[in-house]
C-alpha positions as CSV (number, residue, x, y, z in Angstrom):
1,M,-43.0,-0.1,38.3
2,T,-43.9,0.1,33.9
3,P,-40.9,-1.2,31.5
4,G,-41.3,1.9,29.7
5,R,-39.9,4.3,32.5
6,P,-36.3,1.9,33.0
7,L,-36.5,1.5,29.1
8,S,-36.3,5.1,28.3
9,F,-33.4,5.5,30.9
10,I,-31.2,2.9,28.8
11,A,-32.2,4.8,25.4
12,L,-31.0,7.9,26.7
13,G,-27.5,5.9,27.8
14,L,-27.0,4.8,24.8
15,F,-27.4,8.0,23.3
16,G,-24.9,9.0,25.8
17,L,-22.4,6.4,24.8
18,Y,-22.6,7.6,21.5
19,V,-22.2,11.3,22.3
20,V,-19.1,10.4,24.1
21,E,-17.1,8.4,21.6
22,F,-18.5,10.1,18.4
23,G,-19.0,13.9,19.6
24,V,-15.8,15.0,19.3
25,V,-15.9,14.3,15.2
26,G,-18.3,17.6,15.9
27,V,-15.5,19.2,17.4
28,L,-13.2,18.3,15.4
29,P,-11.8,21.8,14.1
30,S,-11.9,23.3,17.5
31,I,-9.4,21.0,18.6
32,V,-7.2,21.1,15.9
33,D,-7.0,24.7,17.2
34,R,-7.1,24.4,20.8
35,Y,-4.0,21.6,21.0
36,D,-2.6,22.9,17.8
37,V,-2.3,19.7,15.9
38,S,-3.3,18.5,12.6
39,V,-6.3,17.3,11.8
40,D,-4.9,13.6,11.5
41,Q,-3.9,13.8,15.4
42,A,-7.4,15.2,16.4
43,D,-9.2,12.2,14.5
44,R,-6.9,9.8,16.7
45,V,-9.3,10.9,19.6
46,V,-11.7,8.7,17.9
47,G,-9.8,6.1,16.2
48,F,-7.7,5.6,19.9
49,F,-11.2,5.1,21.2
50,A,-12.0,2.4,19.1
51,L,-9.4,0.6,18.6
52,I,-9.6,0.1,23.1
53,V,-13.0,-1.1,22.4
54,A,-12.1,-3.4,20.0
55,A,-9.2,-5.0,21.6
56,A,-10.9,-5.2,25.0
57,G,-14.9,-5.8,24.0
58,P,-15.3,-9.4,24.3
59,V,-13.2,-9.8,27.4
60,M,-14.8,-6.9,29.6
61,V,-18.2,-7.9,28.7
62,V,-17.2,-11.6,29.9
63,W,-15.4,-10.0,33.5
64,L,-17.9,-7.8,34.0
65,A,-21.9,-8.8,32.5
66,C,-22.0,-11.1,35.6
67,L,-22.2,-8.9,38.0
68,D,-25.6,-7.0,38.5
69,R,-27.2,-5.4,35.6
70,R,-28.2,-1.8,37.7
71,R,-24.7,-1.4,39.3
72,V,-22.9,-1.9,35.7
73,L,-25.3,-0.1,33.7
74,T,-25.3,3.1,36.3
75,G,-21.4,2.9,37.2
76,T,-20.4,2.8,33.5
77,L,-22.6,5.9,32.8
78,L,-21.1,7.6,35.5
79,V,-17.8,7.0,34.3
80,F,-19.0,8.9,30.8
81,S,-19.8,11.8,32.8
82,L,-17.0,11.9,35.0
83,C,-14.6,11.9,31.8
84,S,-16.3,13.9,30.0
85,L,-16.3,16.5,32.5
86,L,-12.9,16.4,32.8
87,S,-12.1,16.2,29.1
88,A,-13.8,19.6,29.1
89,W,-10.4,20.7,30.9
90,A,-8.0,18.9,29.5
91,P,-5.0,20.8,29.5
92,N,-3.3,19.7,26.3
93,Y,-3.4,17.0,23.9
94,A,-2.4,14.1,25.9
95,V,-4.6,14.1,28.8
96,L,-7.6,14.4,26.2
97,M,-6.1,11.3,24.7
98,A,-6.0,9.3,28.3
99,L,-9.7,10.4,29.4
100,R,-10.9,8.8,26.5
101,V,-9.4,5.3,28.4
102,P,-12.1,4.6,30.9
103,S,-15.0,5.4,28.5
104,A,-13.6,2.9,25.7
105,L,-12.6,0.4,28.0
106,L,-16.2,0.7,29.4
107,H,-18.2,1.3,26.3
108,P,-19.0,-3.1,25.2
109,V,-20.2,-3.5,28.5
110,F,-22.4,-0.7,28.6
111,F,-23.7,-1.4,25.0
112,S,-24.0,-5.6,25.5
113,V,-25.8,-5.5,28.9
114,A,-28.2,-2.6,28.3
115,F,-29.4,-4.6,25.4
116,A,-29.9,-7.5,27.7
117,T,-31.6,-6.0,30.2
118,A,-34.1,-4.1,27.7
119,A,-35.1,-7.6,26.5
120,S,-35.2,-8.9,30.1
121,L,-37.9,-6.1,31.2
122,Y,-40.6,-7.8,28.7
123,P,-42.0,-10.9,28.2
124,P,-40.2,-13.2,25.8
125,E,-42.9,-12.3,23.2
126,R,-41.7,-8.3,23.3
127,A,-38.5,-8.7,23.8
128,T,-37.8,-7.5,19.9
129,H,-40.1,-4.3,20.7
130,A,-37.7,-3.7,24.1
131,T,-34.4,-4.1,21.6
132,T,-36.2,-1.7,18.9
133,M,-36.9,1.0,21.8
134,A,-33.1,1.0,23.1
135,Y,-32.4,0.9,19.7
136,I,-33.8,4.6,18.7
137,G,-31.1,5.8,21.6
138,T,-28.1,4.6,19.9
139,S,-29.4,5.9,16.4
140,M,-30.2,9.5,17.6
141,G,-26.7,9.2,19.8
142,L,-25.1,8.0,16.4
143,V,-26.8,10.7,13.8
144,L,-27.3,13.7,16.6
145,G,-24.4,13.5,18.4
146,V,-22.0,14.9,16.2
147,P,-24.3,18.0,14.8
148,L,-25.4,18.4,18.7
149,S,-21.9,18.4,19.7
150,T,-21.1,21.0,16.4
151,W,-23.8,23.4,17.0
152,I,-23.0,23.4,21.0
153,D,-19.4,24.3,20.0
154,A,-20.1,26.8,17.7
155,R,-22.8,28.9,19.6
156,I,-21.6,28.0,22.8
157,S,-18.0,26.8,23.9
158,Y,-15.7,24.3,23.2
159,A,-16.0,23.1,26.9
160,A,-20.2,23.4,26.6
161,A,-20.0,20.2,24.1
162,F,-18.5,17.9,27.0
163,Y,-20.1,19.6,29.7
164,F,-23.4,18.4,27.1
165,A,-22.5,14.9,27.2
166,A,-21.5,14.7,31.0
167,A,-25.0,15.8,32.1
168,V,-27.0,13.3,29.3
169,N,-25.1,10.4,31.2
170,L,-25.4,11.6,34.5
171,V,-29.4,11.9,34.2
172,A,-29.3,8.6,32.2
173,A,-26.8,6.9,35.2
174,L,-29.8,8.4,38.1
175,G,-33.1,7.3,36.0
176,L,-31.4,3.6,35.8
177,W,-30.6,3.8,39.6
178,F,-34.0,5.0,40.4
179,M,-36.0,3.1,38.1
180,L,-34.1,-0.2,36.8
181,P,-34.7,-3.0,39.8
182,A,-31.0,-5.2,40.7
183,A,-31.1,-8.3,38.6
184,P,-27.5,-10.8,38.0
185,G,-25.9,-10.7,35.0
186,P,-25.5,-14.2,32.9
187,G,-23.8,-17.5,35.0
188,P,-20.4,-18.4,34.2
189,T,-21.5,-21.3,32.6
190,E,-23.5,-19.0,29.9
191,R,-21.0,-16.8,29.6
192,A,-18.5,-20.0,28.9
193,G,-21.2,-21.3,26.3
194,A,-21.1,-17.8,24.4
195,L,-17.4,-18.6,23.0
196,H,-18.9,-21.3,21.0
197,V,-19.9,-18.8,18.7
198,L,-16.2,-18.8,18.0
199,R,-15.9,-21.6,15.9
200,S,-18.5,-20.6,13.3
201,N,-16.5,-19.5,10.1
202,R,-20.0,-17.5,9.5
203,V,-19.5,-15.6,12.4
204,W,-16.0,-14.4,11.3
205,L,-17.2,-14.0,8.1
206,S,-19.5,-11.6,9.2
207,I,-17.2,-9.7,11.7
208,G,-15.1,-9.3,8.8
209,A,-17.8,-7.7,6.7
210,T,-18.5,-5.9,10.0
211,V,-15.1,-4.6,10.0
212,A,-15.4,-3.6,6.2
213,V,-18.5,-1.8,6.2
214,F,-17.4,0.8,9.5
215,A,-14.3,1.3,8.0
216,A,-16.1,2.3,4.8
217,M,-18.5,4.4,7.4
218,F,-16.0,6.3,9.7
219,S,-13.4,6.7,6.5
220,V,-15.6,9.9,5.3
221,Y,-18.1,10.2,8.3
222,S,-14.7,10.5,11.3
223,Y,-13.7,13.7,9.4
224,A,-17.5,14.8,8.1
225,A,-17.1,18.5,10.0
226,A,-13.9,19.1,8.5
227,Y,-14.9,17.9,4.7
228,L,-18.0,19.6,5.0
229,S,-15.9,23.2,6.1
230,E,-13.5,22.5,3.6
231,K,-15.6,21.6,0.4
232,T,-18.5,24.2,1.3
233,G,-16.6,26.7,2.8
234,L,-19.9,27.5,5.2
235,D,-19.4,28.2,8.4
236,G,-19.5,26.6,12.2
237,E,-23.7,26.7,12.4
238,L,-24.6,26.0,8.5
239,I,-22.3,22.7,9.4
240,S,-24.0,21.7,12.1
241,L,-27.7,22.2,10.5
242,L,-26.2,20.0,7.4
243,L,-25.1,17.1,10.0
244,V,-28.5,17.5,11.7
245,V,-30.1,16.9,8.6
246,F,-27.4,14.1,8.0
247,G,-29.3,12.8,11.5
248,I,-32.9,13.2,10.0
249,G,-31.6,10.9,7.0
250,G,-30.1,8.7,9.4
251,V,-33.6,8.0,11.7
252,A,-35.3,7.5,8.3
253,G,-32.7,4.9,7.2
254,N,-32.7,2.9,10.0
255,L,-36.4,2.3,10.0
256,L,-36.5,1.2,6.2
257,A,-33.5,-0.6,6.7
258,G,-35.0,-3.0,9.9
259,R,-38.1,-3.5,7.8
260,W,-36.1,-4.8,4.9
261,L,-33.9,-6.9,6.9
262,S,-36.8,-8.6,8.5
263,R,-38.0,-9.5,4.9
264,R,-34.6,-10.1,3.2
265,L,-32.3,-10.3,5.2
266,V,-29.3,-11.3,2.5
267,P,-30.4,-8.9,-0.6
268,T,-30.4,-5.6,2.2
269,V,-26.8,-6.3,3.6
270,L,-25.4,-7.0,0.2
271,T,-27.0,-4.3,-1.6
272,Y,-26.0,-1.7,1.6
273,P,-21.9,-1.4,1.1
274,V,-23.3,-0.7,-2.8
275,M,-25.3,2.2,-1.7
276,L,-22.6,3.6,0.7
277,A,-20.4,3.7,-2.3
278,F,-23.0,5.7,-4.0
279,A,-23.7,8.2,-1.5
280,Y,-19.7,8.8,-1.3
281,A,-20.2,9.5,-5.5
282,V,-22.9,12.0,-5.2
283,L,-21.0,13.5,-1.9
284,A,-17.7,13.6,-4.3
285,W,-19.1,14.9,-7.7
286,F,-22.6,17.4,-6.0
287,T,-20.8,19.0,-3.2
288,S,-21.3,22.8,-3.4
289,S,-21.1,26.0,-1.6
290,S,-24.7,26.1,-1.5
291,L,-26.5,25.3,1.7
292,W,-29.8,24.3,-0.2
293,D,-27.7,21.9,-2.7
294,M,-26.5,20.4,0.1
295,L,-29.5,19.2,2.1
296,P,-30.6,16.2,0.0
297,I,-26.7,15.1,-0.2
298,C,-26.7,15.2,3.6
299,L,-29.7,13.3,4.1
300,L,-28.9,10.9,1.5
301,W,-25.7,10.5,3.2
302,G,-26.9,10.5,6.1
303,A,-30.0,7.8,5.1
304,V,-27.3,5.2,4.0
305,H,-24.4,5.6,6.6
306,T,-26.7,5.6,9.5
307,S,-28.3,2.2,8.3
308,G,-24.7,0.3,8.6
309,L,-25.3,-0.2,12.1
310,I,-28.4,-1.9,12.3
311,V,-27.8,-4.0,9.3
312,C,-24.2,-5.0,10.5
313,Q,-25.6,-5.9,13.8
314,V,-28.3,-8.2,12.5
315,W,-26.3,-9.5,10.4
316,L,-23.8,-11.0,12.7
317,I,-26.3,-12.0,15.1
318,S,-27.8,-13.9,12.4
319,A,-25.0,-15.7,12.3
320,A,-24.8,-16.6,16.6
321,P,-28.7,-16.6,17.1
322,D,-28.0,-19.1,20.4
323,A,-25.8,-16.4,22.2
324,P,-27.0,-12.7,21.1
325,A,-25.6,-11.1,23.8
326,F,-22.0,-12.5,23.3
327,A,-22.8,-11.8,19.6
328,T,-23.4,-7.9,20.2
329,S,-20.1,-7.7,21.9
330,L,-18.4,-9.3,19.2
331,F,-20.0,-6.7,16.8
332,V,-19.2,-3.5,19.0
333,S,-15.7,-4.2,19.3
334,S,-15.6,-5.4,15.1
335,A,-17.4,-2.4,14.5
336,N,-15.1,-0.1,16.4
337,F,-12.1,-2.2,15.0
338,G,-13.4,-0.9,11.3
339,T,-13.6,2.6,12.6
340,V,-9.9,2.0,13.3
341,C,-9.0,0.7,10.0
342,G,-11.7,3.6,8.5
343,T,-9.5,6.4,10.5
344,T,-6.5,5.5,9.8
345,L,-6.3,5.0,6.0
346,S,-8.3,8.2,5.7
347,G,-5.7,9.9,7.4
348,R,-2.9,8.6,5.5
349,L,-4.4,9.3,2.6
350,I,-5.4,13.1,3.9
351,E,-1.5,13.6,4.3
352,W,-1.5,12.3,-0.1
353,H,-4.4,13.6,-1.6
354,G,-6.1,16.5,0.6
355,L,-9.9,15.3,2.1
356,D,-10.4,13.6,-1.3
357,G,-8.2,10.8,0.4
358,T,-11.3,10.1,2.5
359,L,-13.5,8.9,0.0
360,W,-11.5,6.9,-1.5
361,S,-10.7,5.1,1.2
362,G,-14.9,4.5,2.2
363,W,-15.0,2.8,-1.5
364,L,-12.3,0.8,-1.1
365,F,-13.8,-0.6,2.6
366,A,-17.2,-1.0,0.6
367,A,-15.7,-2.9,-2.0
368,I,-14.2,-5.5,0.6
369,A,-17.6,-5.6,2.5
370,V,-19.3,-6.7,-0.8
371,G,-16.8,-9.5,-1.1
372,L,-17.2,-10.3,2.6
373,V,-20.8,-10.6,2.6
374,L,-21.1,-12.5,-0.8
375,A,-18.7,-14.9,0.5
376,R,-20.8,-16.0,3.8
377,S,-24.0,-16.2,1.3
378,I,-23.2,-18.4,-1.5
379,L,-21.1,-20.7,0.7
380,P,-23.0,-21.1,3.8
381,A,-22.7,-24.7,4.6
382,R,-18.6,-24.5,3.9
383,Y,-18.2,-21.5,6.2
384,N,-20.7,-22.7,8.8
385,T,-18.2,-24.8,11.1
386,A,-14.0,-24.6,11.7
């Protein structure tokens, strides 16, 4: 068996995972209309999901990562598929929210085990290649999950957007079951040792920076469809096109950020929140009703936004190089907690200042991120251990 076959299904599963988590952003206007809730209430399907991931992530990883990796990966994907299918038929907003819980609990488990499994398929000298290839699925899920869901909602139906998420995860589950060899997870000793990384204040500063960066990212992105719809006046199909362009920019941004991180880690991480704040300034000052004007704006926004994923993951893992799997679970939890912080503050500011409040939330968290990155960079010796 060639390792590329199961790796392709791992990437597909990571794509499906992020379609489940963030695809609802693309159907936010439909959730508002379907369940007669406010924009802020509708967006809680993202914040609620992220809060569960943030709270339960490391515990779920330590608990389930010791099981057979094939069973863990396929089982979690089947749960994602079933919950997506049932979400298409949710009779009310409360049921829709409840169906987010099982997927949220298993999100960090799949993410951490998927990357560990990808690396194990190749010899040590090619582990980085495996991780990079798996990361394609993550990037594509983040940058294309929303526009695809928006397009399906606009062209077919609200339910079809959830059917799409269910189908992707089901195919990935079947592929992994038949293509991936059985392999046990890490033993109890190895898992207990991973907890020692929490004694490092460098890790905690990196976690704080990740929280701030993701709060800055999702202060605006969680309301992307609603923001673009109100500010441009374009219809659903054209908004989905803009989000596709956003996704294309995201893929390019990830590739560039990956190269820069391997050459100059600290300057790249420090520059990131500054560039994100700049992208929001462009969005605020130059948004118009012209599709052609919005294409380059969304391309820039997407390139900067999406590269934050790899920037934060590499930054956090660099603080705990001896426990990359556990550090990955910490990244997932802190990223989702940041998403909660960003969407929560944005929701409050929307009530006071309209959708422009999302940009102010983004700028605030970007400034906090710069301070935390500087703290770890300037004082590495002092913050090395607790």
